[in-house]
C-alpha positions in Angstrom: -24.3 262.3 162.4 -27.0 261.0 160.4 -26.9 261.9 156.6 -28.4 261.1 153.3 -26.6 261.1 149.9 -28.5 260.4 146.8 -27.0 259.3 143.5 -28.2 258.3 140.0 -27.7 254.6 140.0 -25.3 254.7 137.1 -23.2 257.7 138.3 -21.4 258.0 141.6 -19.2 260.9 140.6 -21.7 263.7 141.6 -24.4 263.2 144.3 -27.8 264.7 143.5 -28.4 265.5 147.1 -26.5 265.5 150.3 -27.8 266.7 153.7 -27.3 266.1 157.5 -30.7 267.9 158.2 -33.2 265.5 160.0 -36.1 267.0 158.1 -34.6 266.6 154.7 -33.6 263.1 155.3 -37.1 262.3 156.5 -38.9 264.0 153.6 -36.5 262.7 150.9 -37.1 259.2 152.1 -40.8 259.6 152.6 -41.1 260.7 149.0 -40.1 257.2 148.0 -42.0 255.3 150.6 -39.3 255.0 153.2 -39.9 255.7 157.0 -37.1 257.6 158.9 -37.6 258.8 162.4 -35.5 259.9 165.4 -36.5 258.6 168.7 -35.2 260.4 171.9 -35.5 259.0 175.2 -34.5 260.3 178.8 -32.9 257.1 179.8 -29.1 257.0 179.0 -28.1 253.8 177.2 -24.9 252.2 178.4 -22.8 249.3 177.0 -23.4 247.5 180.2 -27.1 247.2 179.7 -28.6 244.0 178.8 -30.7 243.5 175.6 -33.8 243.2 178.0 -32.9 246.5 179.7 -32.6 248.3 176.3 -35.9 247.0 175.1 -37.5 248.2 178.4 -36.0 251.6 178.0 -37.6 252.0 174.5 -40.9 250.3 175.7 -43.2 253.1 174.8 -41.7 253.7 171.4 -41.6 250.0 170.6 -45.3 249.4 171.6 -46.4 252.3 169.5 -44.7 251.1 166.3 -45.8 247.5 167.0 -49.3 248.6 167.5 -49.2 250.8 164.2 -47.6 248.2 162.1 -48.4 244.8 163.6 -44.8 243.5 164.2 -44.9 240.2 166.0 -41.2 239.9 167.1 -38.8 242.5 168.5 -35.1 241.7 169.2 -31.7 243.2 169.3 -28.8 242.8 166.9 -25.3 244.1 168.0 -21.8 243.9 166.3 -18.4 245.2 167.7 -15.1 245.4 166.1 -13.7 242.7 168.3 -16.1 240.2 166.8 -13.9 237.5 165.0 -16.7 237.1 162.5 -17.0 240.7 161.6 -15.7 240.6 158.1 -17.9 237.6 157.3 -21.1 239.5 158.6 -20.0 242.6 156.8 -19.6 240.7 153.5 -23.0 238.9 153.8 -24.9 242.1 153.5 -22.8 244.1 151.1 -24.6 242.8 147.9 -27.9 244.0 146.7 -30.9 242.1 148.0 -34.6 242.0 149.1 -36.6 240.6 151.9 -40.1 239.2 151.9 -41.0 241.6 154.8 -39.9 245.0 156.0 -36.5 245.6 157.3 -37.0 247.9 160.3 -34.0 249.0 162.5 -33.6 251.4 165.2 -30.0 252.3 166.2 -29.6 252.3 169.9 -25.9 252.9 169.6 -23.2 253.1 166.9 -23.8 253.4 163.2 -24.1 251.8 159.7 -24.8 252.8 156.2 -28.0 251.6 154.3 -28.0 251.8 150.5 -31.5 251.8 148.8 -31.8 251.1 145.2 -35.1 252.6 144.1 -36.0 253.3 140.6 -32.9 254.8 139.1 -31.4 256.2 142.2 -29.4 255.0 145.1 -30.1 256.5 148.5 -27.2 256.2 151.0 -28.5 256.6 154.5 -25.9 257.0 157.3 -27.9 255.8 160.4 -26.8 256.6 163.9 -27.8 256.4 167.5 -31.6 257.5 167.7 -32.3 256.8 164.1 -35.2 254.5 162.9 -35.3 253.2 159.4 -37.9 251.1 157.8 -37.1 249.6 154.5 -40.3 248.1 152.9 -40.5 244.5 151.8 -39.0 243.9 148.2 -37.0 247.2 148.3 -33.5 246.5 146.7 -30.8 247.5 149.2 -27.7 246.5 150.9 -26.0 247.3 154.3 -22.6 248.2 155.2 -21.5 248.0 159.0 -17.9 249.3 158.0 -14.4 247.7 158.7 -14.6 248.2 162.6 -18.3 247.8 163.2 -20.1 249.2 166.2 -23.8 249.2 166.5 -26.7 248.0 168.5 -30.0 248.0 166.8 -33.5 247.0 167.7 -35.2 244.9 165.0 -38.8 244.5 164.4 -40.3 241.6 162.4 -43.7 240.2 161.2 -42.0 236.9 160.7 -38.2 236.4 161.3 -38.2 233.7 158.7 -39.1 236.2 156.1 -36.0 238.1 156.7 -34.0 236.0 154.5 -31.9 237.8 152.0 -32.9 237.2 148.3 -29.9 238.4 146.4 -30.6 240.1 143.1 -27.3 239.2 141.4 -26.8 243.0 140.4 -23.4 244.0 141.1 -24.4 247.8 141.7 -23.2 247.6 145.4 -19.5 247.3 143.9 -19.9 250.7 142.3 -20.8 252.6 145.3 -18.4 253.8 148.2 -18.1 251.6 151.2 -18.9 252.8 154.7 -15.5 253.4 156.1 -16.5 255.2 159.3 
């Protein structure tokens, strides 16, 4: 289930907000310039589907977002618990970083936790199937796929080369709870 939890960036003891209500998640994030949407389609997505079949299933939604935002490339990233590199990939994104372009993810299956460090708050967004999250360029954030990752996400890019992580060096991520699924 999708959720948002908001903390002061210097205090993880007591959340300022916690909600599983889609409209609360959307409005809370919109207030700080973050796009959150839910995409529902009639076509069931199965683990046997190829990446191309998944992209075709979401063709209308993808086209609408590409037309609106001008994204040049759309692909799919997937991770499962049986991947021998899962811990390496998990650790790679657990430190606060930024990108020189938006980080846009639509969860086709599974889940993950985005942590957005905006001003003096940290917004923990538990993204699940059907969630779209767009993190604007230069927004400080980190991502946790959990110890037993399971997700398939459509990614949108203006320039895939711009999606290189620029680590801030701040150890803030170590003070917040990991995503344990």
